The first five atom37 places (N, CA, C, CB, O) and aatype in JSON, in Angstrom:
{
  "aatype": [12, 7, 3, 9, 17, 7, 10, 5, 13, 3, 1, 13, 10, 16, 6, 3, 3, 13, 2, 0, 3, 7, 15, 10, 11, 0, 7, 10, 14, 3, 5, 16, 11, 19, 13, 14, 0, 7, 18, 5, 13, 0, 14, 7, 3, 19, 10, 18, 11, 3, 10, 3, 2, 2, 7, 6, 9, 7, 9, 5, 3, 0, 13, 10, 19, 10, 15, 18, 18, 15, 18, 5, 15, 0, 7, 11, 2, 19, 16, 17, 6, 3, 10, 16, 11],
  "atom_mask": [
    [1, 1, 1, 1, 1],
    [1, 1, 1, 0, 1],
    [1, 1, 1, 1, 1],
    [1, 1, 1, 1, 1],
    [1, 1, 1, 1, 1],
    [1, 1, 1, 0, 1],
    [1, 1, 1, 1, 1],
    [1, 1, 1, 1, 1],
    [1, 1, 1, 1, 1],
    [1, 1, 1, 1, 1],
    [1, 1, 1, 1, 1],
    [1, 1, 1, 1, 1],
    [1, 1, 1, 1, 1],
    [1, 1, 1, 1, 1],
    [1, 1, 1, 1, 1],
    [1, 1, 1, 1, 1],
    [1, 1, 1, 1, 1],
    [1, 1, 1, 1, 1],
    [1, 1, 1, 1, 1],
    [1, 1, 1, 1, 1],
    [1, 1, 1, 1, 1],
    [1, 1, 1, 0, 1],
    [1, 1, 1, 1, 1],
    [1, 1, 1, 1, 1],
    [1, 1, 1, 1, 1],
    [1, 1, 1, 1, 1],
    [1, 1, 1, 0, 1],
    [1, 1, 1, 1, 1],
    [1, 1, 1, 1, 1],
    [1, 1, 1, 1, 1],
    [1, 1, 1, 1, 1],
    [1, 1, 1, 1, 1],
    [1, 1, 1, 1, 1],
    [1, 1, 1, 1, 1],
    [1, 1, 1, 1, 1],
    [1, 1, 1, 1, 1],
    [1, 1, 1, 1, 1],
    [1, 1, 1, 0, 1],
    [1, 1, 1, 1, 1],
    [1, 1, 1, 1, 1],
    [1, 1, 1, 1, 1],
    [1, 1, 1, 1, 1],
    [1, 1, 1, 1, 1],
    [1, 1, 1, 0, 1],
    [1, 1, 1, 1, 1],
    [1, 1, 1, 1, 1],
    [1, 1, 1, 1, 1],
    [1, 1, 1, 1, 1],
    [1, 1, 1, 1, 1],
    [1, 1, 1, 1, 1],
    [1, 1, 1, 1, 1],
    [1, 1, 1, 1, 1],
    [1, 1, 1, 1, 1],
    [1, 1, 1, 1, 1],
    [1, 1, 1, 0, 1],
    [1, 1, 1, 1, 1],
    [1, 1, 1, 1, 1],
    [1, 1, 1, 0, 1],
    [1, 1, 1, 1, 1],
    [1, 1, 1, 1, 1],
    [1, 1, 1, 1, 1],
    [1, 1, 1, 1, 1],
    [1, 1, 1, 1, 1],
    [1, 1, 1, 1, 1],
    [1, 1, 1, 1, 1],
    [1, 1, 1, 1, 1],
    [1, 1, 1, 1, 1],
    [1, 1, 1, 1, 1],
    [1, 1, 1, 1, 1],
    [1, 1, 1, 1, 1],
    [1, 1, 1, 1, 1],
    [1, 1, 1, 1, 1],
    [1, 1, 1, 1, 1],
    [1, 1, 1, 1, 1],
    [1, 1, 1, 0, 1],
    [1, 1, 1, 1, 1],
    [1, 1, 1, 1, 1],
    [1, 1, 1, 1, 1],
    [1, 1, 1, 1, 1],
    [1, 1, 1, 1, 1],
    [1, 1, 1, 1, 1],
    [1, 1, 1, 1, 1],
    [1, 1, 1, 1, 1],
    [1, 1, 1, 1, 1],
    [1, 1, 1, 1, 1]
  ],
  "atom_positions": [
    [[99.11, 61.29, -96.11], [99.89, 60.82, -95.42], [100.27, 61.71, -93.89], [100.9, 60.62, -96.36], [99.96, 62.81, -93.42]],
    [[101.15, 60.48, -93.44], [101.32, 61.32, -91.75], [100.06, 61.22, -90.75], [0.0, 0.0, 0.0], [99.9, 61.62, -89.59]],
    [[99.21, 60.52, -91.68], [98.17, 60.12, -90.61], [98.53, 58.68, -89.87], [96.66, 59.99, -91.37], [99.34, 57.85, -90.28]],
    [[97.74, 58.61, -88.68], [98.28, 57.2, -87.66], [96.76, 56.3, -87.7], [98.84, 57.79, -85.51], [95.77, 56.77, -87.15]],
    [[96.73, 55.55, -88.1], [95.78, 54.44, -88.45], [96.09, 53.25, -87.11], [96.19, 53.78, -90.23], [97.18, 53.07, -86.56]],
    [[94.91, 52.6, -86.85], [95.16, 51.38, -85.64], [94.16, 50.7, -85.74], [0.0, 0.0, 0.0], [93.18, 51.13, -86.36]],
    [[94.18, 49.47, -85.15], [93.14, 48.68, -84.9], [92.48, 48.74, -83.43], [93.58, 47.41, -85.21], [93.29, 48.92, -82.52]],
    [[91.28, 48.62, -83.13], [90.69, 48.62, -81.68], [90.93, 47.38, -80.88], [89.18, 48.81, -81.72], [90.66, 46.26, -81.32]],
    [[91.33, 47.54, -79.96], [91.51, 46.19, -78.73], [90.63, 45.86, -78.26], [92.22, 46.26, -77.56], [90.01, 46.63, -77.52]],
    [[90.3, 44.9, -78.46], [89.05, 43.96, -77.85], [89.24, 43.58, -76.7], [88.73, 42.72, -78.51], [88.59, 43.9, -75.7]],
    [[90.63, 42.51, -76.82], [90.56, 41.84, -75.41], [91.78, 40.95, -75.87], [88.96, 40.97, -74.87], [92.19, 40.8, -77.03]],
    [[92.24, 40.42, -74.77], [93.32, 39.14, -74.65], [93.04, 37.87, -75.19], [93.6, 38.79, -73.28], [91.86, 37.7, -74.87]],
    [[93.33, 37.11, -75.66], [92.83, 35.65, -76.13], [93.37, 35.18, -74.62], [93.66, 34.79, -77.81], [94.26, 35.75, -74.0]],
    [[92.43, 33.72, -74.06], [92.46, 33.01, -72.94], [92.31, 32.03, -73.31], [91.76, 33.24, -72.02], [91.76, 31.98, -74.41]],
    [[92.65, 30.84, -72.72], [93.08, 29.65, -72.83], [91.47, 28.86, -73.3], [93.93, 29.19, -71.32], [91.31, 27.79, -73.87]],
    [[90.45, 29.83, -72.82], [89.12, 29.27, -73.19], [88.95, 29.42, -74.76], [87.93, 30.05, -72.39], [88.05, 28.69, -75.17]],
    [[89.56, 30.15, -75.72], [89.3, 30.59, -76.81], [89.89, 29.45, -77.73], [89.8, 31.97, -76.95], [89.74, 29.54, -78.95]],
    [[90.57, 28.4, -77.16], [91.22, 27.64, -78.07], [90.68, 25.92, -77.67], [92.97, 28.01, -77.91], [90.28, 25.36, -76.65]],
    [[90.92, 25.53, -79.01], [90.65, 23.95, -79.31], [91.49, 23.68, -78.64], [90.71, 23.24, -80.66], [92.36, 24.41, -78.16]],
    [[91.22, 21.9, -78.46], [92.46, 21.21, -77.94], [93.1, 20.89, -78.75], [92.4, 20.22, -77.23], [93.99, 20.34, -78.11]],
    [[93.45, 20.77, -80.11], [94.75, 21.08, -81.16], [95.17, 22.37, -81.09], [94.46, 20.87, -82.72], [96.1, 22.58, -81.88]],
    [[94.72, 23.72, -80.19], [95.45, 24.44, -80.65], [95.22, 25.83, -81.46], [0.0, 0.0, 0.0], [95.9, 26.86, -81.5]],
    [[93.6, 25.36, -82.27], [93.08, 26.37, -83.16], [92.5, 27.39, -82.34], [92.1, 25.85, -84.14], [92.76, 27.54, -81.15]],
    [[91.77, 28.01, -82.93], [91.11, 29.17, -82.29], [89.6, 28.59, -82.27], [91.32, 30.71, -83.18], [89.29, 27.93, -83.26]],
    [[88.98, 28.7, -81.64], [87.76, 28.19, -81.32], [86.64, 29.26, -82.51], [87.51, 28.38, -79.4], [86.64, 30.49, -82.55]],
    [[85.9, 28.42, -83.25], [84.53, 29.3, -84.01], [83.97, 30.43, -83.6], [83.34, 28.6, -84.05], [83.71, 30.5, -82.4]],
    [[83.69, 31.36, -84.3], [83.02, 32.6, -83.93], [83.94, 33.67, -83.48], [0.0, 0.0, 0.0], [83.54, 34.83, -83.37]],
    [[85.15, 33.32, -83.21], [86.08, 34.24, -83.13], [86.72, 35.08, -84.65], [87.13, 33.46, -82.36], [87.01, 34.44, -85.65]],
    [[86.83, 36.4, -84.56], [87.02, 36.93, -86.06], [88.28, 36.45, -86.45], [86.98, 38.56, -86.25], [89.13, 36.52, -85.56]],
    [[88.66, 35.97, -87.56], [89.73, 35.64, -88.15], [90.97, 36.91, -88.77], [89.11, 34.82, -89.18], [90.84, 37.58, -89.79]],
    [[92.1, 36.93, -87.84], [93.07, 37.91, -87.82], [94.36, 37.8, -88.38], [93.24, 38.19, -86.72], [95.32, 38.55, -88.18]],
    [[94.32, 36.87, -89.03], [95.41, 36.2, -89.68], [96.12, 37.04, -90.77], [94.91, 34.94, -90.27], [97.27, 36.78, -91.14]],
    [[95.29, 38.18, -91.31], [95.74, 39.03, -92.45], [96.54, 40.06, -91.49], [94.39, 39.75, -93.49], [97.48, 40.64, -92.04]],
    [[96.31, 40.32, -90.29], [96.91, 41.29, -89.39], [98.09, 40.96, -88.47], [95.92, 41.72, -88.59], [98.59, 41.81, -87.73]],
    [[98.59, 39.48, -88.57], [99.83, 39.01, -88.08], [100.64, 38.39, -89.03], [99.66, 38.17, -87.07], [100.07, 38.47, -90.12]],
    [[101.79, 37.77, -89.13], [102.7, 37.47, -89.8], [101.99, 35.98, -90.17], [104.12, 37.64, -89.07], [101.34, 35.23, -89.45]],
    [[102.35, 35.86, -91.48], [102.14, 34.6, -92.39], [102.54, 33.51, -91.24], [103.22, 34.54, -93.96], [103.64, 33.69, -90.72]],
    [[101.73, 32.35, -90.78], [102.13, 31.14, -90.3], [102.29, 31.77, -88.56], [0.0, 0.0, 0.0], [103.05, 31.23, -87.76]],
    [[101.7, 32.61, -88.31], [101.5, 33.03, -86.72], [100.62, 32.22, -85.76], [100.87, 34.4, -86.65], [99.39, 32.15, -85.88]],
    [[101.22, 31.67, -84.92], [100.74, 30.66, -83.89], [100.33, 31.35, -82.87], [101.69, 29.67, -83.42], [101.15, 31.71, -82.03]],
    [[98.62, 31.74, -82.7], [98.15, 32.44, -81.57], [98.0, 31.48, -80.49], [96.9, 33.15, -81.83], [97.77, 30.27, -80.56]],
    [[98.21, 32.43, -79.23], [98.27, 31.75, -77.96], [97.57, 32.61, -76.61], [99.86, 31.47, -77.73], [97.16, 33.77, -76.72]],
    [[97.52, 31.96, -75.55], [96.88, 32.79, -74.88], [97.3, 33.99, -74.67], [96.65, 32.38, -73.97], [98.42, 34.01, -75.17]],
    [[97.0, 35.33, -74.07], [97.57, 36.8, -73.62], [97.79, 37.43, -75.1], [0.0, 0.0, 0.0], [98.05, 38.63, -75.15]],
    [[97.66, 36.57, -76.53], [97.46, 37.58, -77.58], [96.55, 38.17, -77.66], [97.52, 37.28, -78.59], [95.52, 37.78, -77.11]],
    [[96.59, 39.61, -78.53], [95.3, 40.69, -78.69], [94.55, 40.14, -79.35], [95.43, 42.02, -79.31], [95.04, 39.52, -80.29]],
    [[93.02, 40.1, -79.17], [92.24, 40.18, -80.03], [91.7, 41.1, -80.55], [91.66, 39.7, -79.85], [91.03, 41.67, -79.69]],
    [[91.6, 41.67, -81.71], [91.22, 43.12, -82.17], [89.83, 42.93, -82.9], [92.41, 43.84, -83.27], [89.52, 42.1, -83.75]],
    [[88.82, 44.24, -82.12], [87.4, 44.27, -82.54], [87.34, 44.26, -83.99], [86.63, 45.48, -82.0], [88.16, 44.89, -84.66]],
    [[86.24, 43.43, -84.61], [85.85, 42.94, -86.04], [84.64, 44.59, -86.42], [84.81, 40.84, -85.93], [83.44, 44.38, -86.61]],
    [[85.12, 45.82, -86.46], [84.35, 46.79, -86.6], [83.14, 46.7, -87.5], [85.09, 47.7, -86.92], [82.04, 47.24, -87.35]],
    [[83.62, 45.8, -88.61], [82.38, 46.11, -89.95], [81.92, 44.66, -89.72], [83.01, 46.55, -91.97], [81.53, 44.13, -90.76]],
    [[81.88, 43.9, -88.65], [81.04, 42.6, -88.48], [81.23, 41.51, -89.97], [79.23, 43.16, -88.27], [80.43, 40.76, -90.52]],
    [[82.72, 41.86, -90.26], [82.52, 40.45, -91.28], [83.14, 39.47, -91.25], [82.68, 40.55, -92.5], [83.5, 38.85, -92.25]],
    [[83.46, 39.1, -89.75], [84.16, 37.71, -89.36], [85.5, 37.69, -89.44], [0.0, 0.0, 0.0], [85.91, 36.6, -89.04]],
    [[86.56, 38.56, -89.85], [87.78, 38.79, -90.14], [88.7, 40.15, -89.87], [87.72, 38.53, -91.29], [88.32, 41.14, -90.5]],
    [[89.51, 40.27, -89.29], [90.27, 41.92, -89.09], [91.12, 41.96, -90.36], [91.48, 42.17, -87.49], [91.86, 41.05, -90.74]],
    [[90.92, 43.13, -90.98], [91.74, 43.37, -91.79], [91.8, 45.37, -92.22], [0.0, 0.0, 0.0], [91.41, 46.2, -91.4]],
    [[92.14, 45.63, -93.07], [92.23, 47.01, -93.41], [90.7, 47.96, -92.97], [92.56, 47.01, -95.12], [90.48, 49.0, -92.35]],
    [[89.94, 47.01, -93.64], [88.87, 47.6, -93.11], [88.33, 47.88, -91.69], [88.15, 47.08, -93.59], [87.35, 48.52, -91.32]],
    [[89.13, 47.3, -91.1], [88.49, 47.52, -89.42], [89.4, 48.72, -88.97], [88.75, 45.94, -88.16], [89.05, 49.53, -88.11]],
    [[90.45, 48.74, -89.55], [91.37, 50.12, -88.96], [90.47, 51.56, -89.26], [93.11, 50.28, -89.96], [89.66, 51.82, -90.15]],
    [[90.9, 52.27, -88.26], [90.01, 53.46, -87.62], [91.45, 54.54, -87.53], [89.06, 52.97, -85.76], [92.52, 54.08, -87.12]],
    [[91.28, 56.1, -87.99], [92.25, 57.0, -87.64], [92.27, 57.19, -86.42], [92.18, 58.1, -88.19], [91.34, 57.3, -85.63]],
    [[93.51, 57.21, -86.26], [93.78, 57.49, -84.54], [94.25, 59.0, -84.77], [95.21, 56.33, -83.6], [93.66, 59.85, -84.1]],
    [[95.04, 59.35, -85.47], [95.32, 61.0, -85.35], [95.66, 61.08, -86.87], [96.77, 61.62, -84.16], [96.18, 60.26, -87.63]],
    [[95.02, 62.73, -87.11], [95.37, 62.81, -88.57], [96.16, 63.9, -88.59], [94.21, 62.93, -89.57], [95.93, 64.87, -87.86]],
    [[97.52, 63.81, -89.73], [98.28, 65.03, -89.79], [97.43, 66.15, -90.28], [99.48, 64.87, -90.65], [97.77, 67.2, -89.73]],
    [[96.45, 66.31, -91.1], [95.73, 67.39, -91.49], [94.91, 68.57, -89.97], [94.54, 66.53, -92.54], [94.86, 69.76, -89.67]],
    [[94.36, 67.02, -89.37], [93.68, 67.77, -88.53], [94.7, 68.86, -87.39], [92.78, 66.65, -87.8], [94.26, 69.86, -86.82]],
    [[95.87, 68.41, -87.31], [96.67, 69.43, -86.1], [96.68, 70.61, -87.03], [98.5, 68.93, -85.45], [95.98, 71.61, -86.89]],
    [[97.76, 70.35, -88.22], [97.76, 71.19, -88.87], [97.0, 72.22, -89.29], [97.98, 70.82, -89.37], [97.33, 73.39, -89.08]],
    [[95.94, 71.89, -89.9], [95.01, 72.85, -90.04], [94.93, 73.62, -88.61], [93.66, 72.19, -90.51], [95.24, 74.81, -88.63]],
    [[94.61, 73.14, -87.59], [94.19, 73.88, -86.41], [95.42, 74.75, -86.21], [93.81, 72.95, -85.1], [95.4, 75.33, -85.12]],
    [[96.57, 75.03, -87.03], [97.73, 76.19, -86.44], [98.67, 75.35, -85.4], [0.0, 0.0, 0.0], [99.44, 75.97, -84.66]],
    [[98.6, 74.15, -85.37], [99.8, 73.56, -83.91], [100.39, 72.74, -84.53], [99.24, 72.73, -82.38], [99.99, 72.07, -85.48]],
    [[101.52, 72.73, -83.96], [102.5, 71.99, -84.26], [102.95, 70.96, -83.36], [103.37, 72.71, -84.51], [103.92, 71.25, -82.67]],
    [[102.35, 69.6, -83.21], [101.97, 68.69, -82.28], [103.37, 67.84, -82.32], [100.5, 67.88, -82.66], [103.73, 67.31, -83.38]],
    [[103.96, 67.76, -81.41], [104.95, 66.38, -81.55], [104.44, 65.27, -80.73], [106.54, 66.62, -81.01], [103.33, 65.29, -80.19]],
    [[105.51, 64.02, -80.63], [104.79, 62.97, -79.82], [104.95, 63.27, -78.27], [105.39, 61.49, -80.16], [104.23, 62.84, -77.37]],
    [[105.85, 63.98, -78.17], [106.17, 64.34, -76.77], [104.75, 65.07, -76.1], [107.59, 65.43, -76.77], [104.41, 64.95, -74.92]],
    [[104.09, 65.8, -77.05], [103.01, 66.85, -76.63], [101.72, 65.31, -76.28], [102.49, 68.36, -78.35], [100.84, 65.22, -75.42]],
    [[101.99, 64.67, -76.97], [100.95, 63.37, -76.98], [100.87, 62.78, -75.65], [101.41, 62.14, -77.99], [99.78, 62.75, -75.07]],
    [[102.21, 62.19, -74.98], [102.33, 61.5, -73.75], [102.39, 62.49, -72.43], [103.62, 60.61, -73.87], [102.63, 62.19, -71.26]],
    [[102.15, 63.55, -72.92], [101.96, 64.47, -71.49], [100.9, 64.62, -70.62], [102.08, 65.69, -71.69], [101.02, 65.35, -69.64]]
  ]
}
């Protein structure tokens, strides 16, 4: 509890990533699990890294960004303001 998890940014989608019908080209990871149902991808949308190389982006690709216990066990009281300095 209190941990912050995230997906790793790979790059932004470009027009070259799409077929003529607007669908994503083969070879790109399926990231429909991390976007709202029915979301229509477009150039400029984020493409996340498929960290486990299974062809889809999901919870298995999330990594720990910041752990509540890591800064509590170090005896520090870190705030969001501290992280932005």
